[in-house]
VOROMAR-813592 format. One record per residue: x, z, y of N, C-alpha, C, O, CB in turn; residue number from 0. Coordinates in nm, 2 decimals, always signed. Each point is the difference from the previous one (the first is absolute). Glycine has a CB too. Layout:
<gudos>
<gudo n_east="X" n_up="Z" n_north="Y" ca_east="X" ca_up="Z" ca_north="Y" c_east="X" c_up="Z" c_north="Y" o_east="X" o_up="Z" o_north="Y" cb_east="X" cb_up="Z" cb_north="Y" vexti="NUM"/>
...
</gudos>
This chain:
<gudos>
<gudo n_east="+8.33" n_up="+11.22" n_north="+9.64" ca_east="-0.03" ca_up="-0.06" ca_north="-0.13" c_east="+0.04" c_up="-0.15" c_north="+0.00" o_east="-0.04" o_up="-0.07" o_north="+0.09" cb_east="-0.15" cb_up="+0.23" cb_north="-0.11" vexti="0"/>
<gudo n_east="+0.25" n_up="-0.21" n_north="-0.06" ca_east="+0.07" ca_up="-0.15" ca_north="-0.02" c_east="-0.11" c_up="-0.08" c_north="-0.07" o_east="-0.09" o_up="+0.04" o_north="-0.08" cb_east="+0.34" cb_up="+0.05" cb_north="+0.05" vexti="1"/>
<gudo n_east="-0.23" n_up="-0.23" n_north="+0.06" ca_east="-0.09" ca_up="-0.10" ca_north="-0.06" c_east="+0.09" c_up="-0.08" c_north="-0.09" o_east="+0.11" o_up="-0.05" o_north="+0.03" cb_east="-0.29" cb_up="+0.03" cb_north="+0.17" vexti="2"/>
<gudo n_east="+0.13" n_up="+0.02" n_north="-0.32" ca_east="+0.07" ca_up="-0.08" ca_north="-0.09" c_east="-0.06" c_up="-0.15" c_north="-0.01" o_east="-0.12" o_up="-0.02" o_north="-0.02" cb_east="+0.18" cb_up="+0.24" cb_north="-0.10" vexti="3"/>
<gudo n_east="+0.03" n_up="-0.31" n_north="+0.13" ca_east="-0.07" ca_up="-0.13" ca_north="-0.02" c_east="+0.05" c_up="-0.09" c_north="-0.12" o_east="+0.12" o_up="-0.02" o_north="-0.01" cb_east="-0.14" cb_up="+0.03" cb_north="+0.26" vexti="4"/>
<gudo n_east="-0.06" n_up="-0.04" n_north="-0.32" ca_east="+0.02" ca_up="-0.09" ca_north="-0.13" c_east="+0.08" c_up="-0.12" c_north="+0.03" o_east="-0.01" o_up="-0.07" o_north="+0.10" cb_east="-0.20" cb_up="+0.14" cb_north="-0.19" vexti="5"/>
<gudo n_east="+0.30" n_up="-0.11" n_north="+0.00" ca_east="+0.10" ca_up="-0.11" ca_north="+0.02" c_east="-0.05" c_up="-0.08" c_north="-0.12" o_east="-0.02" o_up="+0.06" o_north="-0.10" cb_east="+0.23" cb_up="+0.06" cb_north="+0.22" vexti="6"/>
<gudo n_east="-0.22" n_up="-0.26" n_north="-0.10" ca_east="-0.03" ca_up="-0.09" ca_north="-0.12" c_east="+0.13" c_up="-0.09" c_north="-0.01" o_east="+0.01" o_up="-0.10" o_north="+0.09" cb_east="-0.29" cb_up="+0.09" cb_north="-0.05" vexti="7"/>
<gudo n_east="+0.38" n_up="+0.02" n_north="-0.12" ca_east="+0.11" ca_up="-0.09" ca_north="+0.00" c_east="-0.03" c_up="-0.10" c_north="-0.10" o_east="-0.06" o_up="+0.02" o_north="-0.10" cb_east="+0.22" cb_up="+0.16" cb_north="+0.16" vexti="8"/>
<gudo n_east="-0.12" n_up="-0.31" n_north="-0.02" ca_east="+0.00" ca_up="-0.12" ca_north="-0.06" c_east="+0.13" c_up="-0.05" c_north="-0.02" o_east="+0.09" o_up="+0.02" o_north="+0.09" cb_east="-0.30" cb_up="-0.05" cb_north="+0.00" vexti="9"/>
<gudo n_east="+0.24" n_up="-0.04" n_north="-0.19" ca_east="+0.14" ca_up="-0.08" ca_north="-0.03" c_east="-0.03" c_up="-0.15" c_north="+0.04" o_east="-0.10" o_up="-0.05" o_north="-0.06" cb_east="+0.18" cb_up="+0.22" cb_north="-0.14" vexti="10"/>
<gudo n_east="-0.01" n_up="-0.24" n_north="+0.28" ca_east="+0.00" ca_up="-0.09" ca_north="+0.05" c_east="+0.14" c_up="-0.09" c_north="-0.04" o_east="+0.10" o_up="+0.07" o_north="-0.03" cb_east="-0.26" cb_up="+0.05" cb_north="+0.21" vexti="11"/>
<gudo n_east="+0.15" n_up="-0.24" n_north="-0.18" ca_east="+0.13" ca_up="-0.09" ca_north="-0.04" c_east="-0.02" c_up="-0.12" c_north="+0.12" o_east="-0.11" o_up="-0.04" o_north="+0.03" cb_east="+0.12" cb_up="+0.09" cb_north="-0.33" vexti="12"/>
<gudo n_east="+0.11" n_up="-0.10" n_north="+0.35" ca_east="+0.00" ca_up="-0.09" ca_north="+0.10" c_east="+0.14" c_up="-0.06" c_north="+0.03" o_east="+0.08" o_up="+0.00" o_north="-0.09" cb_east="-0.27" cb_up="+0.12" cb_north="+0.18" vexti="13"/>
<gudo n_east="+0.21" n_up="-0.17" n_north="+0.03" ca_east="+0.13" ca_up="-0.05" ca_north="+0.06" c_east="+0.00" c_up="+0.05" c_north="+0.14" o_east="-0.10" o_up="+0.00" o_north="+0.07" cb_east="+0.11" cb_up="-0.21" cb_north="-0.21" vexti="14"/>
<gudo n_east="+0.11" n_up="+0.25" n_north="+0.17" ca_east="+0.03" ca_up="+0.06" ca_north="+0.14" c_east="+0.13" c_up="-0.07" c_north="+0.04" o_east="+0.09" o_up="-0.02" o_north="-0.07" cb_east="-0.21" cb_up="+0.26" cb_north="+0.02" vexti="15"/>
<gudo n_east="+0.12" n_up="-0.26" n_north="+0.18" ca_east="+0.14" ca_up="-0.06" ca_north="+0.08" c_east="+0.06" c_up="+0.11" c_north="+0.08" o_east="-0.06" o_up="+0.08" o_north="+0.08" cb_east="-0.03" cb_up="-0.32" cb_north="-0.06" vexti="16"/>
<gudo n_east="+0.21" n_up="+0.24" n_north="-0.04" ca_east="+0.10" ca_up="+0.12" ca_north="+0.06" c_east="+0.12" c_up="-0.07" c_north="+0.02" o_east="+0.04" o_up="-0.08" o_north="-0.09" cb_east="-0.14" cb_up="+0.27" cb_north="-0.03" vexti="17"/>
<gudo n_east="+0.18" n_up="-0.15" n_north="+0.24" ca_east="+0.13" ca_up="-0.05" ca_north="+0.03" c_east="+0.10" c_up="+0.04" c_north="-0.14" o_east="+0.02" o_up="+0.11" o_north="-0.05" cb_east="-0.06" cb_up="-0.07" cb_north="+0.34" vexti="18"/>
<gudo n_east="+0.08" n_up="-0.16" n_north="-0.32" ca_east="+0.07" ca_up="+0.01" ca_north="-0.13" c_east="+0.15" c_up="+0.07" c_north="+0.01" o_east="+0.08" o_up="+0.02" o_north="-0.09" cb_east="-0.21" cb_up="-0.24" cb_north="+0.02" vexti="19"/>
<gudo n_east="+0.15" n_up="+0.25" n_north="+0.20" ca_east="+0.15" ca_up="+0.09" ca_north="+0.00" c_east="-0.03" c_up="+0.14" c_north="-0.01" o_east="+0.09" o_up="+0.07" o_north="-0.03" cb_east="+0.03" cb_up="-0.23" cb_north="+0.17" vexti="20"/>
<gudo n_east="-0.24" n_up="+0.22" n_north="-0.13" ca_east="-0.06" ca_up="+0.13" ca_north="-0.03" c_east="+0.04" c_up="+0.04" c_north="-0.15" o_east="+0.00" o_up="-0.09" o_north="-0.08" cb_east="-0.19" cb_up="+0.04" cb_north="+0.25" vexti="21"/>
<gudo n_east="+0.21" n_up="+0.18" n_north="-0.22" ca_east="+0.01" ca_up="+0.05" ca_north="-0.11" c_east="-0.06" c_up="+0.15" c_north="-0.01" o_east="-0.03" o_up="+0.06" o_north="+0.10" cb_east="+0.23" cb_up="-0.23" cb_north="-0.12" vexti="22"/>
<gudo n_east="-0.20" n_up="+0.20" n_north="-0.09" ca_east="-0.04" ca_up="+0.16" ca_north="-0.02" c_east="-0.13" c_up="+0.04" c_north="+0.07" o_east="-0.10" o_up="-0.06" o_north="-0.02" cb_east="+0.34" cb_up="+0.12" cb_north="+0.03" vexti="23"/>
<gudo n_east="-0.23" n_up="+0.06" n_north="+0.06" ca_east="-0.12" ca_up="+0.06" ca_north="+0.06" c_east="-0.05" c_up="-0.10" c_north="+0.10" o_east="-0.12" o_up="-0.02" o_north="+0.01" cb_east="+0.21" cb_up="+0.26" cb_north="-0.03" vexti="24"/>
<gudo n_east="+0.00" n_up="-0.32" n_north="+0.11" ca_east="-0.05" ca_up="-0.08" ca_north="+0.12" c_east="-0.08" c_up="-0.12" c_north="-0.06" o_east="-0.10" o_up="-0.05" o_north="+0.06" cb_east="+0.30" cb_up="+0.12" cb_north="+0.09" vexti="25"/>
<gudo n_east="-0.14" n_up="-0.13" n_north="-0.28" ca_east="-0.08" ca_up="-0.09" ca_north="-0.04" c_east="-0.14" c_up="+0.04" c_north="-0.06" o_east="-0.10" o_up="-0.08" o_north="+0.02" cb_east="+0.30" cb_up="-0.03" cb_north="-0.04" vexti="26"/>
<gudo n_east="-0.21" n_up="+0.23" n_north="-0.04" ca_east="-0.13" ca_up="+0.06" ca_north="-0.04" c_east="-0.09" c_up="+0.00" c_north="+0.12" o_east="-0.09" o_up="-0.08" o_north="+0.00" cb_east="+0.19" cb_up="+0.23" cb_north="-0.19" vexti="27"/>
<gudo n_east="-0.08" n_up="-0.08" n_north="+0.29" ca_east="-0.05" ca_up="+0.05" ca_north="+0.13" c_east="-0.07" c_up="-0.14" c_north="+0.05" o_east="-0.12" o_up="-0.01" o_north="+0.03" cb_east="+0.31" cb_up="+0.22" cb_north="+0.03" vexti="28"/>
<gudo n_east="-0.07" n_up="-0.31" n_north="-0.06" ca_east="-0.05" ca_up="-0.14" ca_north="+0.09" c_east="-0.12" c_up="-0.04" c_north="-0.09" o_east="-0.11" o_up="-0.02" o_north="+0.06" cb_east="+0.37" cb_up="-0.07" cb_north="+0.04" vexti="29"/>
<gudo n_east="-0.25" n_up="+0.07" n_north="-0.24" ca_east="-0.10" ca_up="-0.07" ca_north="-0.10" c_east="-0.12" c_up="+0.09" c_north="+0.03" o_east="-0.11" o_up="-0.06" o_north="+0.01" cb_east="+0.29" cb_up="-0.04" cb_north="-0.21" vexti="30"/>
<gudo n_east="-0.18" n_up="+0.23" n_north="+0.20" ca_east="-0.13" ca_up="+0.08" ca_north="+0.01" c_east="-0.07" c_up="-0.04" c_north="+0.14" o_east="-0.12" o_up="-0.02" o_north="+0.01" cb_east="+0.22" cb_up="+0.24" cb_north="-0.16" vexti="31"/>
<gudo n_east="-0.02" n_up="-0.21" n_north="+0.25" ca_east="-0.05" ca_up="-0.05" ca_north="+0.13" c_east="-0.06" c_up="-0.14" c_north="-0.01" o_east="-0.11" o_up="-0.02" o_north="+0.05" cb_east="+0.27" cb_up="+0.15" cb_north="+0.06" vexti="32"/>
<gudo n_east="-0.09" n_up="-0.22" n_north="-0.17" ca_east="-0.06" ca_up="-0.14" ca_north="-0.01" c_east="-0.13" c_up="+0.02" c_north="-0.07" o_east="-0.09" o_up="-0.07" o_north="+0.05" cb_east="+0.31" cb_up="-0.05" cb_north="-0.05" vexti="33"/>
<gudo n_east="-0.24" n_up="+0.18" n_north="-0.10" ca_east="-0.11" ca_up="+0.01" ca_north="-0.09" c_east="-0.11" c_up="+0.06" c_north="+0.08" o_east="-0.12" o_up="-0.05" o_north="-0.01" cb_east="+0.27" cb_up="+0.08" cb_north="-0.19" vexti="34"/>
<gudo n_east="-0.13" n_up="+0.09" n_north="+0.28" ca_east="-0.08" ca_up="+0.05" ca_north="+0.08" c_east="-0.06" c_up="-0.07" c_north="+0.11" o_east="-0.11" o_up="+0.02" o_north="+0.04" cb_east="+0.23" cb_up="+0.14" cb_north="-0.11" vexti="35"/>
<gudo n_east="-0.04" n_up="-0.26" n_north="+0.12" ca_east="-0.02" ca_up="-0.09" ca_north="+0.11" c_east="-0.11" c_up="-0.11" c_north="-0.04" o_east="-0.09" o_up="-0.05" o_north="+0.07" cb_east="+0.33" cb_up="+0.09" cb_north="+0.01" vexti="36"/>
<gudo n_east="-0.21" n_up="-0.08" n_north="-0.21" ca_east="-0.10" ca_up="-0.12" ca_north="-0.07" c_east="-0.11" c_up="+0.08" c_north="-0.04" o_east="-0.10" o_up="-0.07" o_north="-0.01" cb_east="+0.27" cb_up="-0.09" cb_north="-0.09" vexti="37"/>
<gudo n_east="-0.19" n_up="+0.29" n_north="+0.08" ca_east="-0.12" ca_up="+0.05" ca_north="-0.05" c_east="-0.03" c_up="+0.13" c_north="+0.07" o_east="+0.01" o_up="+0.11" o_north="-0.05" cb_east="+0.03" cb_up="-0.22" cb_north="-0.15" vexti="38"/>
<gudo n_east="-0.10" n_up="+0.07" n_north="+0.32" ca_east="-0.01" ca_up="+0.10" ca_north="+0.09" c_east="-0.10" c_up="+0.10" c_north="-0.04" o_east="+0.00" o_up="+0.11" o_north="+0.06" cb_east="+0.07" cb_up="-0.27" cb_north="+0.09" vexti="39"/>
<gudo n_east="-0.17" n_up="+0.13" n_north="-0.26" ca_east="-0.10" ca_up="+0.08" ca_north="-0.06" c_east="+0.05" c_up="+0.12" c_north="-0.08" o_east="-0.06" o_up="+0.10" o_north="-0.02" cb_east="-0.07" cb_up="-0.30" cb_north="+0.00" vexti="40"/>
<gudo n_east="+0.25" n_up="+0.19" n_north="-0.02" ca_east="+0.06" ca_up="+0.10" ca_north="-0.08" c_east="+0.05" c_up="+0.10" c_north="+0.07" o_east="+0.08" o_up="-0.03" o_north="+0.09" cb_east="-0.04" cb_up="-0.11" cb_north="-0.25" vexti="41"/>
<gudo n_east="-0.07" n_up="+0.28" n_north="+0.13" ca_east="+0.04" ca_up="+0.12" ca_north="+0.06" c_east="+0.13" c_up="+0.04" c_north="-0.02" o_east="+0.06" o_up="+0.06" o_north="+0.08" cb_east="-0.27" cb_up="+0.00" cb_north="-0.08" vexti="42"/>
<gudo n_east="+0.26" n_up="-0.08" n_north="-0.13" ca_east="+0.14" ca_up="+0.04" ca_north="-0.05" c_east="+0.04" c_up="-0.12" c_north="-0.08" o_east="-0.08" o_up="-0.07" o_north="-0.06" cb_east="+0.05" cb_up="+0.34" cb_north="+0.06" vexti="43"/>
<gudo n_east="+0.16" n_up="-0.27" n_north="+0.00" ca_east="+0.07" ca_up="-0.10" ca_north="-0.09" c_east="+0.14" c_up="+0.07" c_north="-0.04" o_east="+0.08" o_up="+0.04" o_north="+0.09" cb_east="-0.19" cb_up="-0.26" cb_north="+0.04" vexti="44"/>
<gudo n_east="+0.12" n_up="+0.23" n_north="-0.27" ca_east="+0.12" ca_up="+0.04" ca_north="-0.08" c_east="+0.07" c_up="-0.10" c_north="-0.08" o_east="-0.05" o_up="-0.02" o_north="-0.11" cb_east="-0.05" cb_up="+0.23" cb_north="+0.10" vexti="45"/>
<gudo n_east="+0.21" n_up="-0.27" n_north="+0.05" ca_east="+0.05" ca_up="-0.11" ca_north="-0.09" c_east="+0.04" c_up="+0.05" c_north="-0.12" o_east="+0.07" o_up="+0.11" o_north="+0.01" cb_east="+0.00" cb_up="-0.23" cb_north="+0.17" vexti="46"/>
<gudo n_east="-0.09" n_up="+0.07" n_north="-0.31" ca_east="+0.04" ca_up="+0.03" ca_north="-0.11" c_east="+0.11" c_up="-0.05" c_north="-0.05" o_east="+0.08" o_up="+0.06" o_north="-0.07" cb_east="-0.26" cb_up="-0.01" cb_north="+0.04" vexti="47"/>
<gudo n_east="+0.19" n_up="-0.21" n_north="+0.06" ca_east="+0.12" ca_up="-0.08" ca_north="-0.05" c_east="-0.02" c_up="-0.13" c_north="+0.08" o_east="-0.10" o_up="-0.06" o_north="+0.04" cb_east="+0.11" cb_up="+0.16" cb_north="-0.29" vexti="48"/>
<gudo n_east="+0.13" n_up="-0.14" n_north="+0.27" ca_east="+0.02" ca_up="-0.13" ca_north="+0.08" c_east="+0.12" c_up="-0.06" c_north="-0.07" o_east="+0.10" o_up="+0.06" o_north="-0.04" cb_east="-0.18" cb_up="+0.03" cb_north="+0.28" vexti="49"/>
<gudo n_east="+0.04" n_up="-0.22" n_north="-0.26" ca_east="+0.12" ca_up="-0.08" ca_north="-0.07" c_east="+0.02" c_up="-0.13" c_north="+0.10" o_east="-0.10" o_up="-0.07" o_north="+0.03" cb_east="+0.04" cb_up="+0.15" cb_north="-0.32" vexti="50"/>
<gudo n_east="+0.17" n_up="-0.12" n_north="+0.32" ca_east="+0.02" ca_up="-0.11" ca_north="+0.09" c_east="-0.06" c_up="-0.12" c_north="-0.10" o_east="+0.01" o_up="-0.01" o_north="-0.12" cb_east="+0.22" cb_up="+0.12" cb_north="+0.26" vexti="51"/>
<gudo n_east="-0.29" n_up="-0.20" n_north="-0.06" ca_east="-0.07" ca_up="-0.12" ca_north="-0.07" c_east="+0.08" c_up="-0.14" c_north="+0.06" o_east="+0.09" o_up="+0.01" o_north="+0.08" cb_east="-0.35" cb_up="+0.13" cb_north="-0.10" vexti="52"/>
<gudo n_east="+0.23" n_up="-0.24" n_north="-0.03" ca_east="+0.05" ca_up="-0.13" ca_north="+0.04" c_east="-0.04" c_up="-0.02" c_north="+0.14" o_east="-0.12" o_up="+0.02" o_north="+0.04" cb_east="+0.11" cb_up="-0.11" cb_north="-0.28" vexti="53"/>
<gudo n_east="+0.11" n_up="+0.06" n_north="+0.34" ca_east="-0.03" ca_up="-0.03" ca_north="+0.12" c_east="+0.06" c_up="+0.12" c_north="+0.09" o_east="+0.00" o_up="+0.12" o_north="-0.05" cb_east="-0.20" cb_up="-0.26" cb_north="-0.03" vexti="54"/>
<gudo n_east="+0.25" n_up="+0.11" n_north="+0.21" ca_east="+0.08" ca_up="+0.09" ca_north="+0.06" c_east="-0.08" c_up="+0.10" c_north="+0.07" o_east="-0.08" o_up="-0.03" o_north="+0.09" cb_east="+0.24" cb_up="-0.13" cb_north="-0.08" vexti="55"/>
<gudo n_east="-0.14" n_up="+0.29" n_north="-0.06" ca_east="-0.08" ca_up="+0.12" ca_north="+0.06" c_east="-0.12" c_up="+0.04" c_north="-0.07" o_east="-0.05" o_up="+0.10" o_north="+0.02" cb_east="+0.13" cb_up="-0.17" cb_north="+0.18" vexti="56"/>
<gudo n_east="-0.12" n_up="-0.01" n_north="-0.29" ca_east="-0.13" ca_up="+0.03" ca_north="-0.06" c_east="+0.03" c_up="+0.09" c_north="-0.14" o_east="+0.09" o_up="-0.01" o_north="-0.08" cb_east="-0.22" cb_up="-0.22" cb_north="+0.19" vexti="57"/>
<gudo n_east="+0.03" n_up="+0.32" n_north="-0.11" ca_east="+0.02" ca_up="+0.10" ca_north="-0.12" c_east="-0.15" c_up="-0.01" c_north="-0.07" o_east="-0.10" o_up="-0.03" o_north="+0.06" cb_east="+0.29" cb_up="+0.22" cb_north="+0.08" vexti="58"/>
<gudo n_east="-0.18" n_up="-0.17" n_north="-0.26" ca_east="-0.13" ca_up="+0.02" ca_north="-0.08" c_east="+0.00" c_up="+0.17" c_north="-0.01" o_east="+0.10" o_up="+0.06" o_north="-0.04" cb_east="-0.10" cb_up="-0.31" cb_north="-0.13" vexti="59"/>
<gudo n_east="-0.11" n_up="+0.30" n_north="+0.22" ca_east="-0.04" ca_up="+0.14" ca_north="+0.02" c_east="-0.12" c_up="+0.06" c_north="-0.09" o_east="-0.11" o_up="-0.06" o_north="-0.01" cb_east="+0.20" cb_up="+0.01" cb_north="+0.24" vexti="60"/>
<gudo n_east="-0.07" n_up="+0.16" n_north="-0.27" ca_east="-0.11" ca_up="+0.09" ca_north="-0.07" c_east="-0.01" c_up="+0.11" c_north="+0.09" o_east="+0.10" o_up="+0.05" o_north="+0.04" cb_east="-0.07" cb_up="-0.11" cb_north="-0.28" vexti="61"/>
<gudo n_east="-0.15" n_up="+0.09" n_north="+0.28" ca_east="-0.02" ca_up="+0.13" ca_north="+0.09" c_east="-0.13" c_up="+0.07" c_north="-0.03" o_east="-0.09" o_up="-0.06" o_north="-0.06" cb_east="+0.22" cb_up="-0.05" cb_north="+0.25" vexti="62"/>
<gudo n_east="-0.13" n_up="+0.22" n_north="-0.16" ca_east="-0.14" ca_up="+0.09" ca_north="+0.00" c_east="-0.03" c_up="+0.00" c_north="+0.13" o_east="+0.08" o_up="+0.01" o_north="+0.09" cb_east="-0.03" cb_up="+0.15" cb_north="-0.28" vexti="63"/>
<gudo n_east="-0.18" n_up="-0.16" n_north="+0.20" ca_east="-0.07" ca_up="+0.01" ca_north="+0.16" c_east="-0.13" c_up="+0.07" c_north="-0.01" o_east="-0.08" o_up="-0.02" o_north="-0.09" cb_east="+0.19" cb_up="-0.21" cb_north="+0.17" vexti="64"/>
<gudo n_east="-0.14" n_up="+0.30" n_north="+0.02" ca_east="-0.12" ca_up="+0.09" ca_north="+0.02" c_east="-0.12" c_up="-0.11" c_north="+0.09" o_east="+0.03" o_up="-0.02" o_north="+0.12" cb_east="+0.15" cb_up="+0.28" cb_north="-0.12" vexti="65"/>
<gudo n_east="-0.26" n_up="-0.29" n_north="-0.03" ca_east="-0.08" ca_up="-0.07" ca_north="+0.10" c_east="-0.11" c_up="+0.07" c_north="+0.07" o_east="-0.09" o_up="-0.06" o_north="+0.06" cb_east="+0.15" cb_up="-0.12" cb_north="-0.19" vexti="66"/>
<gudo n_east="-0.05" n_up="+0.32" n_north="+0.11" ca_east="-0.08" ca_up="+0.06" ca_north="+0.09" c_east="-0.14" c_up="+0.05" c_north="-0.05" o_east="-0.06" o_up="+0.10" o_north="+0.05" cb_east="+0.18" cb_up="-0.25" cb_north="+0.11" vexti="67"/>
<gudo n_east="-0.16" n_up="+0.09" n_north="-0.27" ca_east="-0.13" ca_up="+0.01" ca_north="-0.05" c_east="-0.01" c_up="+0.15" c_north="-0.07" o_east="-0.11" o_up="+0.04" o_north="+0.00" cb_east="+0.09" cb_up="-0.32" cb_north="-0.03" vexti="68"/>
<gudo n_east="+0.11" n_up="+0.35" n_north="-0.02" ca_east="+0.01" ca_up="+0.12" ca_north="-0.06" c_east="-0.07" c_up="-0.01" c_north="-0.13" o_east="-0.06" o_up="+0.10" o_north="-0.05" cb_east="+0.07" cb_up="+0.01" cb_north="+0.27" vexti="69"/>
<gudo n_east="+0.00" n_up="-0.22" n_north="-0.29" ca_east="-0.06" ca_up="-0.02" ca_north="-0.13" c_east="-0.13" c_up="+0.01" c_north="-0.01" o_east="-0.05" o_up="+0.01" o_north="-0.11" cb_east="+0.23" cb_up="+0.07" cb_north="+0.04" vexti="70"/>
<gudo n_east="-0.25" n_up="-0.10" n_north="+0.18" ca_east="-0.16" ca_up="+0.00" ca_north="+0.00" c_east="-0.04" c_up="-0.13" c_north="+0.01" o_east="-0.12" o_up="-0.03" o_north="+0.00" cb_east="+0.09" cb_up="+0.24" cb_north="+0.10" vexti="71"/>
</gudos>
């Protein structure tokens, strides 16, 4: 018998720093890693959008994250 865990997704907006030489999947992975590092309470992070911001290596990001509360 398997256990089903409830997931509570919330949309967040913020800024994240990544190596400006990265592109594509490598850039997305680096940004997700940075977001996870800045928010250790989040169980899962899925980047929805990343746009280069002013300043070397900074990106405006929109991401979905599960805080582990299961919507309770």
